[in-house]
VEXGULUM-468642 format. One record per residue (C-alpha): residue number from 1; residue in one letter; chain; x, y, z. Coordinates in steps of 0.1 Angstrom, whole numbers, padded with zeros to 4 digits, always signed. Layout:
BEGIN
+-----+---------+--------+-------+-------+-------+
: num : residuo : cadena :    c1 :    c2 :    c3 :
+-----+---------+--------+-------+-------+-------+
: NUM :       A :      A :     X :     Y :     Z :
...
+-----+---------+--------+-------+-------+-------+
REM end
This chain:
BEGIN
+-----+---------+--------+-------+-------+-------+
: num : residuo : cadena :    c1 :    c2 :    c3 :
+-----+---------+--------+-------+-------+-------+
:   1 :       M :      A : -0141 : -0059 : +0014 :
:   2 :       I :      A : -0129 : -0028 : -0009 :
:   3 :       A :      A : -0138 : +0003 : +0015 :
:   4 :       M :      A : -0129 : -0018 : +0047 :
:   5 :       F :      A : -0091 : -0019 : +0034 :
:   6 :       A :      A : -0095 : +0016 : +0024 :
:   7 :       A :      A : -0103 : +0024 : +0057 :
:   8 :       L :      A : -0077 : +0003 : +0073 :
:   9 :       T :      A : -0049 : +0021 : +0052 :
:  10 :       A :      A : -0062 : +0054 : +0063 :
:  11 :       I :      A : -0059 : +0039 : +0099 :
:  12 :       G :      A : -0026 : +0025 : +0091 :
:  13 :       A :      A : -0017 : +0061 : +0083 :
:  14 :       F :      A : -0021 : +0072 : +0119 :
:  15 :       I :      A : -0003 : +0045 : +0135 :
:  16 :       K :      A : +0030 : +0063 : +0129 :
:  17 :       I :      A : +0068 : +0068 : +0140 :
:  18 :       P :      A : +0074 : +0107 : +0131 :
:  19 :       L :      A : +0106 : +0105 : +0110 :
:  20 :       P :      A : +0120 : +0140 : +0090 :
:  21 :       I :      A : +0107 : +0143 : +0055 :
:  22 :       V :      A : +0090 : +0107 : +0052 :
:  23 :       P :      A : +0071 : +0092 : +0086 :
:  24 :       F :      A : +0073 : +0055 : +0092 :
:  25 :       T :      A : +0037 : +0041 : +0090 :
:  26 :       L :      A : +0018 : +0009 : +0090 :
:  27 :       Q :      A : -0001 : +0018 : +0061 :
:  28 :       I :      A : +0019 : -0009 : +0041 :
:  29 :       V :      A : +0006 : -0039 : +0062 :
:  30 :       F :      A : -0029 : -0029 : +0050 :
:  31 :       V :      A : -0015 : -0023 : +0014 :
:  32 :       F :      A : -0002 : -0057 : +0012 :
:  33 :       L :      A : -0028 : -0072 : +0029 :
:  34 :       A :      A : -0052 : -0057 : +0001 :
:  35 :       G :      A : -0032 : -0072 : -0025 :
:  36 :       C :      A : -0030 : -0107 : -0010 :
:  37 :       L :      A : -0065 : -0110 : +0001 :
:  38 :       L :      A : -0087 : -0090 : -0021 :
:  39 :       G :      A : -0068 : -0097 : -0053 :
:  40 :       S :      A : -0051 : -0074 : -0080 :
:  41 :       R :      A : -0084 : -0054 : -0091 :
:  42 :       N :      A : -0099 : -0053 : -0054 :
:  43 :       G :      A : -0067 : -0045 : -0040 :
:  44 :       F :      A : -0061 : -0019 : -0064 :
:  45 :       Y :      A : -0094 : -0004 : -0062 :
:  46 :       S :      A : -0094 : -0004 : -0022 :
:  47 :       Q :      A : -0062 : +0020 : -0024 :
:  48 :       L :      A : -0078 : +0043 : -0053 :
:  49 :       V :      A : -0106 : +0044 : -0028 :
:  50 :       Y :      A : -0083 : +0057 : +0001 :
:  51 :       I :      A : -0064 : +0083 : -0026 :
:  52 :       G :      A : -0096 : +0094 : -0037 :
:  53 :       V :      A : -0111 : +0097 : -0004 :
:  54 :       G :      A : -0078 : +0116 : +0009 :
:  55 :       L :      A : -0074 : +0140 : -0023 :
:  56 :       V :      A : -0114 : +0152 : -0019 :
:  57 :       G :      A : -0101 : +0167 : +0014 :
:  58 :       L :      A : -0108 : +0140 : +0041 :
:  59 :       P :      A : -0074 : +0144 : +0063 :
:  60 :       V :      A : -0067 : +0105 : +0057 :
:  61 :       F :      A : -0032 : +0108 : +0048 :
:  62 :       T :      A : -0003 : +0112 : +0072 :
:  63 :       Q :      A : -0004 : +0151 : +0066 :
:  64 :       G :      A : -0039 : +0159 : +0057 :
:  65 :       G :      A : -0061 : +0158 : +0027 :
:  66 :       G :      A : -0068 : +0177 : -0004 :
:  67 :       I :      A : -0062 : +0179 : -0036 :
:  68 :       T :      A : -0030 : +0197 : -0033 :
:  69 :       Y :      A : -0014 : +0165 : -0013 :
:  70 :       V :      A : -0001 : +0154 : -0052 :
:  71 :       L :      A : +0025 : +0181 : -0044 :
:  72 :       Q :      A : +0036 : +0168 : -0012 :
:  73 :       P :      A : +0068 : +0147 : -0015 :
:  74 :       T :      A : +0055 : +0116 : +0001 :
:  75 :       F :      A : +0026 : +0114 : -0027 :
:  76 :       G :      A : +0047 : +0088 : -0044 :
:  77 :       Y :      A : +0042 : +0063 : -0018 :
:  78 :       L :      A : +0005 : +0064 : -0022 :
:  79 :       I :      A : +0009 : +0057 : -0058 :
:  80 :       G :      A : +0031 : +0031 : -0052 :
:  81 :       F :      A : +0005 : +0015 : -0025 :
:  82 :       A :      A : -0022 : +0011 : -0057 :
:  83 :       L :      A : +0006 : -0006 : -0078 :
:  84 :       A :      A : +0015 : -0026 : -0051 :
:  85 :       A :      A : -0015 : -0039 : -0041 :
:  86 :       Y :      A : -0023 : -0048 : -0080 :
:  87 :       V :      A : +0010 : -0069 : -0082 :
:  88 :       I :      A : +0005 : -0085 : -0054 :
:  89 :       G :      A : -0025 : -0098 : -0058 :
:  90 :       I :      A : -0020 : -0105 : -0094 :
:  91 :       I :      A : +0008 : -0130 : -0082 :
:  92 :       V :      A : -0015 : -0145 : -0055 :
:  93 :       E :      A : -0043 : -0151 : -0081 :
:  94 :       R :      A : -0016 : -0171 : -0105 :
:  95 :       I :      A : -0012 : -0197 : -0079 :
:  96 :       E :      A : -0038 : -0223 : -0073 :
:  97 :       K :      A : -0029 : -0229 : -0035 :
:  98 :       P :      A : -0007 : -0200 : -0024 :
:  99 :       T :      A : +0020 : -0209 : +0003 :
: 100 :       K :      A : +0038 : -0188 : +0030 :
: 101 :       K :      A : +0066 : -0182 : +0003 :
: 102 :       H :      A : +0044 : -0172 : -0022 :
: 103 :       F :      A : +0027 : -0146 : +0000 :
: 104 :       I :      A : +0060 : -0135 : +0014 :
: 105 :       G :      A : +0075 : -0131 : -0020 :
: 106 :       A :      A : +0047 : -0107 : -0031 :
: 107 :       T :      A : +0049 : -0089 : -0003 :
: 108 :       I :      A : +0086 : -0081 : -0008 :
: 109 :       L :      A : +0079 : -0076 : -0045 :
: 110 :       G :      A : +0051 : -0049 : -0036 :
: 111 :       L :      A : +0077 : -0033 : -0010 :
: 112 :       F :      A : +0101 : -0025 : -0039 :
: 113 :       I :      A : +0073 : -0017 : -0062 :
: 114 :       V :      A : +0065 : +0013 : -0037 :
: 115 :       Y :      A : +0095 : +0025 : -0034 :
: 116 :       A :      A : +0105 : +0024 : -0073 :
: 117 :       V :      A : +0077 : +0048 : -0076 :
: 118 :       A :      A : +0081 : +0070 : -0043 :
: 119 :       V :      A : +0116 : +0075 : -0044 :
: 120 :       P :      A : +0119 : +0093 : -0078 :
: 121 :       Y :      A : +0087 : +0112 : -0069 :
: 122 :       L :      A : +0102 : +0125 : -0037 :
: 123 :       Y :      A : +0134 : +0136 : -0054 :
: 124 :       I :      A : +0114 : +0151 : -0078 :
: 125 :       A :      A : +0090 : +0170 : -0053 :
: 126 :       L :      A : +0115 : +0183 : -0034 :
: 127 :       N :      A : +0140 : +0197 : -0066 :
: 128 :       F :      A : +0115 : +0210 : -0088 :
: 129 :       W :      A : +0078 : +0219 : -0072 :
: 130 :       L :      A : +0093 : +0222 : -0035 :
: 131 :       D :      A : +0125 : +0239 : -0047 :
: 132 :       M :      A : +0143 : +0218 : -0016 :
: 133 :       K :      A : +0175 : +0212 : -0038 :
: 134 :       T :      A : +0188 : +0177 : -0030 :
: 135 :       S :      A : +0210 : +0149 : -0040 :
: 136 :       W :      A : +0197 : +0116 : -0051 :
: 137 :       S :      A : +0221 : +0103 : -0021 :
: 138 :       H :      A : +0203 : +0122 : +0003 :
: 139 :       V :      A : +0165 : +0108 : -0011 :
: 140 :       L :      A : +0179 : +0077 : -0010 :
: 141 :       V :      A : +0186 : +0078 : +0025 :
: 142 :       V :      A : +0154 : +0095 : +0038 :
: 143 :       G :      A : +0134 : +0075 : +0014 :
: 144 :       F :      A : +0144 : +0043 : +0010 :
: 145 :       L :      A : +0171 : +0034 : +0040 :
: 146 :       S :      A : +0156 : +0051 : +0065 :
: 147 :       S :      A : +0126 : +0027 : +0064 :
: 148 :       I :      A : +0135 : -0003 : +0043 :
: 149 :       V :      A : +0144 : -0026 : +0070 :
: 150 :       A :      A : +0116 : -0020 : +0092 :
: 151 :       D :      A : +0095 : -0020 : +0059 :
: 152 :       F :      A : +0111 : -0052 : +0048 :
: 153 :       G :      A : +0098 : -0069 : +0081 :
: 154 :       L :      A : +0062 : -0057 : +0080 :
: 155 :       A :      A : +0063 : -0073 : +0043 :
: 156 :       I :      A : +0074 : -0105 : +0059 :
: 157 :       S :      A : +0048 : -0103 : +0088 :
: 158 :       A :      A : +0018 : -0093 : +0064 :
: 159 :       G :      A : +0029 : -0122 : +0041 :
: 160 :       L :      A : +0024 : -0145 : +0074 :
: 161 :       L :      A : -0008 : -0132 : +0083 :
: 162 :       A :      A : -0021 : -0130 : +0049 :
: 163 :       E :      A : -0012 : -0169 : +0043 :
: 164 :       K :      A : -0036 : -0174 : +0077 :
: 165 :       L :      A : -0062 : -0153 : +0065 :
: 166 :       Y :      A : -0066 : -0161 : +0028 :
: 167 :       K :      A : -0090 : -0192 : +0033 :
: 168 :       V :      A : -0112 : -0171 : +0050 :
: 169 :       F :      A : -0113 : -0147 : +0025 :
: 170 :       Q :      A : -0115 : -0170 : +0001 :
: 171 :       S :      A : -0146 : -0187 : +0014 :
: 172 :       A :      A : -0160 : -0154 : +0024 :
: 173 :       R :      A : -0159 : -0147 : -0014 :
: 174 :       R :      A : -0177 : -0177 : -0023 :
: 175 :       V :      A : -0206 : -0176 : +0001 :
: 176 :       S :      A : -0208 : -0140 : -0016 :
: 177 :       I :      A : -0209 : -0150 : -0052 :
: 178 :       S :      A : -0230 : -0183 : -0044 :
: 179 :       Q :      A : -0257 : -0158 : -0027 :
: 180 :       G :      A : -0261 : -0137 : -0061 :
: 181 :       E :      A : -0241 : -0109 : -0044 :
: 182 :       G :      A : -0208 : -0112 : -0067 :
: 183 :       E :      A : -0184 : -0087 : -0067 :
: 184 :       T :      A : -0200 : -0064 : -0049 :
: 185 :       M :      A : -0194 : -0075 : -0014 :
: 186 :       I :      A : -0157 : -0079 : -0020 :
+-----+---------+--------+-------+-------+-------+
REM end
């Protein structure tokens, strides 16, 4: 399941609306679902696998791949993806019977975690290593305000979808554990 969600996140990178500096993609839906459905550890690992595959050179990111991608202004979003999947997973794991409001609340918090990492990274990348002097207000417009409304809608949609899929994933997890395969299948 870790590899599957890493692959889904990569696919989401190519379902995009090109905007200046920060393209709008559907990756975040799979980040949210990874946290909700795989849990904190495996959701986090799925995003680390995605990032690792891209950093070794496979073109799975919105603008290619390779180790130098860490210098891209949007790399902070990828870091935020891993942290968001982890935190979303923690929230869902701590609730015995998560409901629609729990999933939506967790994904909305995850969204703000992504932005809390990505926007400062965008500012630093543009101003320091790309030498594109820009203000915080400009970074907030291109890195946050231009996509927050759509991302908020995606967070709610992912939360609703997670609620529908959660029981299926929990059943699959129980089956794999009862067969002695433990976490290797998840």
